[in-house]
N, C-alpha and C positions, 0 to 999 in steps of 0.2 A: 629591082625592087627598091622603092624609096624608103629612106629611114624615117623615123618618127619626126625628127626635126624638120626635114624637108616637107613632110606632110603638114606639120603645124604651120610652117612659114607660108605655105600655099593657102591654107585656110585663113590666116591672118590677113593676107593681101586681099582676100575676097570680102572682108568686112568693110562696111561703109565707114566713111570718115566720121559721121555723126555718132555712130555706135562706138567707134574707137575713142572719140572724145568723151562720150558718156562713161565708158569704162575707166578712162584715165581720171576723170573727175571723181568718180566713185572711189577709186584706189587712193587718190589724194586725200579725200575726206576720211577714209579709214585710217590712213597713216597719221593724219592730224589728230584724230581721236586717240590713237595709240600713244602719240607723243604727249598729249595733254594728260592722259591717264598716268603715264610714267612720271611726268613733271609734278603732278599733284599727289603722287604715291597712292593712287586709287586703283582698284580692280574693276573689272566689268561688273562684278556683283555690287560693289559700292555704287557704281554709276546707276545700275538698275534700281537700287533702293532709293537713291536720291531722286530719280525720275518717277518712282512709283510704278515701274514697269517690271515685268518678269525677266529673269536672267536670260531666257530664250529670246525675248525681243531684242535685248541689247546685244546678245551674241549674233543675231541675224544682222543687226546694224553694223557690226564691227568685223564681219568676215564676208568673204565672197564679194559680190557686187550688189549691195542693197540698193533698192530704188527708194532713197530717202525723200520724204516730202519736205517742203520748206518748213512746215510745222515741226517735223522731227529734227531738222537741222537747228531750228531756233531752240527747241527744248534741250538738245544736247549742248548747244552753246551756253545757255543759261546755267545748266547743271555743271558744266566744266568751267564756267566763269571766264571764258574767252571765246571769241568767234571761231567757228570752224571754217568759214569762207569769208573772203573779202571780195567785193565787187570792184573790178578795175574801173578807173575813170576814163 
């Protein structure tokens, strides 16, 4: 009988590289939001109010693997006063 870790590792290997890249980018953006919130001594609720969004929307954007649009990334960048992503040259 396989253990959970073996099962998980098997499933991860089956995921396509583009999906893995998408998940990594999403996790990186969530981490960046968290870092900026802490740096600016803000809560998710503060961010939601600044954006004029509900707490639930901001919670979805900052947990799990949200499918953020460029518009959402831009709104978050403006609200946080720093870019969330930088495009490599």
